C-alpha positions in Angstrom: 1.7 18.4 148.0 -1.2 17.7 150.6 -4.3 16.3 149.2 -7.6 15.2 150.7 -11.1 14.7 150.0 -14.2 14.0 152.3 -16.2 11.5 149.7 -15.4 8.0 149.2 -12.2 7.2 147.4 -13.0 6.4 143.4 -11.4 3.6 141.0 -9.1 7.2 139.5 -8.3 7.4 143.2 -7.7 3.7 143.8 -5.7 3.3 140.5 -3.4 6.4 141.4 -2.6 4.2 144.9 -2.5 0.9 143.2 0.5 2.4 140.8 2.6 4.6 143.5 6.3 3.3 143.9 8.3 4.9 146.0 10.7 3.7 148.5 8.8 4.8 151.3 5.3 4.6 150.8 3.5 5.1 154.3 0.1 4.1 155.0 -1.7 4.4 157.8 -5.3 3.7 159.1 -7.5 4.3 162.1 -11.3 4.2 163.3 -12.9 7.5 164.3 -15.2 8.5 166.6 -17.9 10.8 166.5 -20.5 9.7 168.7 -20.7 10.5 172.8 -17.6 10.2 175.0 -15.4 9.2 172.7 -14.9 12.3 170.6 -13.9 14.8 173.8 -11.2 11.9 174.8 -9.8 12.3 171.5 -9.4 8.6 170.5 -9.4 9.6 166.8 -5.5 11.7 167.9 -4.3 9.1 170.0 -4.7 6.3 167.4 -2.8 8.6 165.0 -0.3 9.2 167.6 -0.1 5.5 168.0 0.5 5.1 164.5 2.9 7.9 163.6 4.9 6.2 166.7 4.8 3.0 165.0 6.3 4.8 161.8 9.1 6.3 163.7 10.1 2.7 164.7 10.0 1.1 161.1 12.3 4.0 159.9 14.5 3.6 162.9 14.9 -0.3 161.6 15.8 0.7 158.4 18.8 3.1 159.9 16.6 6.4 158.9 17.7 9.1 160.9 15.3 11.0 163.5 16.1 14.3 161.6 14.9 12.7 158.3 12.1 10.9 159.6 10.9 13.9 161.7 11.0 15.8 158.4 9.1 13.1 156.6 6.2 12.9 159.1 5.6 16.3 159.5 2.8 16.5 157.0 0.9 13.4 159.5 1.9 14.9 162.6 -0.1 18.3 161.4 -3.2 16.8 161.8 -3.3 16.2 165.0 -3.3 19.9 166.0 -6.3 20.3 163.0 -9.3 20.8 165.4 -12.0 21.4 162.8 -11.0 17.6 161.0 -11.6 15.7 164.1 -15.0 17.3 164.3 -15.7 15.0 161.0 -18.3 12.6 160.3 -16.4 10.2 159.1 -15.9 6.1 160.5 -12.0 5.9 159.3 -9.3 7.5 158.3 -6.8 6.4 155.7 -3.6 8.4 155.3 -1.3 7.8 152.1 2.5 9.8 151.9 5.7 9.6 150.7 8.5 12.1 150.4 7.0 14.6 148.3 2.9 14.1 148.9 0.4 13.1 151.3 -3.5 11.7 150.6 -5.6 11.2 153.2 -9.2 10.1 153.2 -12.3 10.2 155.9 -13.9 7.1 154.8 -17.1 5.4 155.4 -15.6 2.1 157.4 -14.1 1.9 161.3 -10.8 0.8 160.3 -8.5 -1.5 162.9 -5.4 0.4 163.5 -2.5 -0.5 160.8 0.6 1.2 159.6 2.5 -0.1 156.9 5.9 1.1 155.2 6.9 -0.1 152.0 7.5 0.4 148.1 4.1 0.2 147.4 0.6 1.4 149.6 -1.3 -1.3 151.3 -4.8 -1.0 150.1 -6.8 -4.2 151.0 -8.7 -2.1 154.0 -10.2 -0.5 151.1 -11.7 -3.7 149.6 -15.0 -3.5 151.6 -15.3 0.2 150.1 -14.4 -1.1 146.0 -17.6 -3.1 146.7 -19.9 0.2 147.1 -18.4 2.4 144.5 -18.7 -0.3 142.2 -20.2 1.9 139.0 -23.3 1.5 137.4 -25.6 3.6 134.4 -28.8 5.1 135.2 -30.9 5.6 132.1 -33.9 8.1 132.6 -36.3 7.4 129.9 -39.2 9.2 128.3 -40.4 11.5 125.1 -38.5 14.8 125.5 -36.7 13.8 128.9 -34.0 11.2 128.5 -30.8 11.3 131.0 -27.9 9.4 131.3 -26.5 8.9 134.6 -23.3 7.0 135.9 -23.3 6.0 139.5 -22.4 4.1 142.4 -23.7 3.6 146.3 -22.2 7.3 147.0 -22.8 9.2 144.3 -24.3 9.9 141.0 -23.6 12.1 138.0 -25.2 13.3 134.6 -23.5 12.2 131.7 -23.0 14.6 129.0 -24.3 14.1 125.6 -22.6 15.6 122.6 -24.0 18.9 121.1 -24.4 17.4 117.7 -26.6 14.4 119.0 -28.5 16.4 121.2 -29.7 18.2 118.4 -31.0 15.2 116.1 -33.1 14.1 119.5 -34.5 17.1 119.9 -35.6 17.5 116.1 -37.0 13.7 116.7 -38.8 15.2 119.4 -40.1 18.1 117.7 -41.5 16.3 114.9 -43.2 13.4 116.7 -44.9 16.4 119.0 -45.9 17.9 115.6 -47.2 14.1 114.9 -49.1 14.0 117.5 -50.8 17.4 117.5 -51.9 16.6 113.8 -53.1 13.6 115.0 -54.9 15.2 117.5 -57.3 17.4 115.4 -54.9 19.9 114.0 -56.4 18.1 110.5 -59.3 15.8 111.8 -60.7 15.3 108.8 -57.5 13.6 107.5 -56.9 12.1 110.5 -60.2 10.3 110.6 -59.6 9.2 106.9 -56.4 7.3 108.2 -57.8 5.8 111.2 -57.5 5.2 114.6 -55.4 2.2 114.2 -52.8 3.5 112.2 -52.5 6.2 114.1 -50.7 4.1 117.2 -48.8 2.4 114.9 -47.1 5.6 113.7 -46.7 6.9 117.8 -44.5 3.7 117.8 -42.8 4.1 115.0 -41.7 7.5 116.5 -40.9 6.3 119.5 -39.3 3.6 117.8 -36.8 6.0 116.3 -36.6 8.5 119.1 -35.4 5.2 121.3 -33.0 4.1 118.4 -31.0 7.6 118.7 -31.2 7.8 122.3 -29.4 4.3 121.9 -26.9 5.2 119.8 -26.1 8.1 122.3 -25.7 5.9 125.1 -23.6 3.5 123.8 -21.5 6.4 122.6 -21.2 7.2 126.0 -20.8 3.7 127.8 -17.1 3.4 128.6 -17.7 -0.4 130.0 -20.1 -2.5 129.2 -19.7 -5.1 131.8 -21.7 -2.0 134.2 -25.0 -2.6 134.7 -27.9 -0.3 133.1 -30.5 0.5 135.3 -33.9 2.1 133.4 -36.2 4.8 134.5 -39.0 4.3 132.6 -43.3 3.5 132.1 -43.7 -0.2 131.2 -44.4 0.1 127.9 -41.2 1.7 126.9 -39.0 -0.3 129.0 -39.9 -3.1 126.9 -39.7 -1.2 123.6 -36.1 0.0 124.6 -34.9 -3.4 126.0 -35.8 -5.1 122.7 -33.7 -2.4 120.1 -30.9 -1.6 122.4 -27.7 -4.1 122.0 -26.2 -3.0 125.5 -25.1 -6.5 126.7 -25.9 -5.7 130.8 -29.5 -4.1 130.5 -31.1 -4.6 134.5 -33.8 -6.9 134.8 -35.4 -4.7 137.3 -36.3 -1.1 136.3 -38.6 1.7 138.1 -41.7 1.7 136.9 -42.3 5.6 136.7 -42.4 8.8 134.6 -38.7 10.3 134.9 -40.6 13.5 135.6 -41.9 12.4 138.7 -38.4 11.4 139.9 -36.0 14.1 141.3 -32.0 12.9 141.0 -31.6 11.8 144.5 -35.0 9.6 145.1 -33.3 7.7 141.6 -30.2 7.6 143.1 -31.4 6.3 146.1 -34.0 3.4 144.6 -31.1 2.5 141.9 -28.3 2.1 144.8 -30.2 0.0 146.5 -31.7 -2.4 143.3 -27.6 -2.6 142.3 -26.4 -3.6 145.7 -28.3 -7.0 145.6 -27.1 -7.2 141.9 -23.4 -7.2 143.7 -24.0 -9.7 146.3 -25.6 -12.4 143.3 -22.3 -11.7 142.0 -20.3 -12.9 144.8 -22.4 -15.9 145.7 -22.1 -17.1 141.8 -18.3 -16.6 142.4 -18.1 -18.7 145.2 -20.3 -21.6 143.3 -17.9 -21.5 140.4 -14.8 -22.0 143.1 -16.9 -24.8 144.9 -17.8 -26.4 141.3 -14.0 -26.4 140.1 -12.2 -27.1 143.7 -9.9 -29.6 143.2 -9.0 -28.7 139.5 -6.7 -26.2 137.6 -9.2 -23.3 137.7 -9.1 -23.1 141.7 -6.0 -22.2 143.8 -5.9 -22.1 147.4 -2.2 -22.1 148.3 -0.1 -19.0 148.1 2.4 -20.4 145.9 0.3 -20.9 143.6 -2.1 -17.9 143.8 0.7 -15.0 143.8 2.5 -15.9 140.2 -1.6 -15.9 139.2 -2.1 -13.1 140.5 0.9 -10.8 139.5 0.4 -12.6 135.8 -3.5 -10.7 136.0 -4.8 -14.4 135.4 -7.6 -14.0 138.9 -11.3 -13.5 138.0 -12.5 -13.4 141.9 -10.0 -13.8 145.2 -11.7 -14.6 148.4 -10.1 -13.6 151.8 -10.8 -14.0 155.1 -10.8 -11.1 157.3 -8.0 -10.0 158.8 -5.7 -12.6 157.3 -2.3 -11.3 156.8 1.1 -13.5 155.5 4.3 -11.8 154.7 7.1 -13.0 152.9 8.8 -12.2 149.2 8.2 -13.2 145.8 10.8 -14.3 143.4 9.2 -13.2 140.3 12.0 -14.4 138.0 11.8 -17.7 139.2 8.3 -17.9 140.1 8.9 -18.8 143.8 6.9 -17.5 147.0 8.9 -17.5 150.4 6.9 -16.8 153.6 8.2 -15.5 156.9 6.7 -15.2 160.2 6.3 -11.5 160.5 6.9 -8.3 158.9 11.0 -7.6 158.1 12.8 -4.7 156.4 13.3 -6.6 153.1 9.6 -8.4 152.9 6.1 -7.5 152.4 2.7 -8.5 153.0 1.6 -11.1 150.3 -1.8 -10.4 151.2 -1.8 -6.8 149.8 0.3 -8.1 146.8 -2.3 -10.2 145.3 -5.1 -7.9 146.5 -3.5 -4.9 144.3 -2.5 -7.2 141.2 -6.2 -8.7 141.3 -7.8 -5.3 141.5 -5.1 -4.1 138.8 -5.7 -6.4 136.4 -9.9 -5.9 136.9 -10.7 -8.9 138.9 -13.0 -9.2 142.1 -11.5 -9.3 145.6 -13.9 -10.2 148.7 -13.0 -9.8 152.5 -15.5 -12.2 154.1 -16.6 -13.3 157.1 -14.8 -17.2 157.7 -18.9 -18.5 157.2 -18.8 -17.0 154.2 -15.5 -18.4 152.6 -16.3 -20.7 149.5 -14.5 -23.4 151.2 -14.5 -23.8 154.8 -11.1 -23.5 155.8 -9.3 -21.8 153.1 -8.7 -18.3 154.2 -7.4 -17.6 150.7 -8.7 -19.1 147.4 -8.6 -17.7 143.9 -10.8 -18.4 141.1 -8.7 -17.9 137.4 -9.9 -16.9 134.8 -8.1 -19.7 132.5 
């Protein structure tokens, strides 16, 4: 089976890649070019040809026959002649293949050429993309026009609402509209008798009732309470909703507009930029914690301690300097780490191991430039949960 996707990798696809186990999992990353003369020089195809040659060499070292290797790589080689594919607008290409299936993903990342063959996929180059596809929620809130979305930097999708709950919301909206009509003149004498102040209180009461119903819907549909919830609503509605909701991550910034005046594309663009700053602050906060606990039990900066902690699922945040690599072996039974100078037939990337395990257990991974490391001179450093 061959599967291709032209949008960035989603969390579910990442999980599939993390859990894949096979004797010959092959990972290939290459840069793509879609501007100027480089397109016509077919540099993308050239990088893929070189990557295929590298995989053949690995198979040869592993005593795999040329015939078997050729059959295994036939699907990847078929991409070389796909003229339409090489005209896409992506900046990079990631290929993941086993004996039974192949997945390839055009990406908005200009990868450095890399090939890796082991019993698992190499996912470390995807870390920058993972920061961009972190989910967040958007609640477009107004009377008669409330919608819930799940989004990331690349896409936004509406979250469906259960029919029976929607019927209750519709009934509340209907009652509210009838109440407003009553107050505005259908029975002016009675409205005048009750007074203007009570009409305002009555309106606020209906709004609170409506927002509580919306909040119940939101709470039932949001699977991950750690994701930010961004509101699109008028100022007075934000204050009311923020006070009554029990959701722990309501974003402190909101779009102060009537949602009816914002189309979904504009909502996505604005909220994505807002949340981007939120994730950046999160990285800064983790770096501060590492500096605070450095030298104590919650911060490790050597692989002999980081690897076991990652396998145990104890890492909360992991910082890795870009282009850092270390091959070796981890003996899980004895909890010992053996470091090697290069890739061998029987070892693996320990950097990829700690990255994969950290992601698998819900930790945060940051690939950074040297000046962004929490502690200067520590290319790999981890903050533990406990």
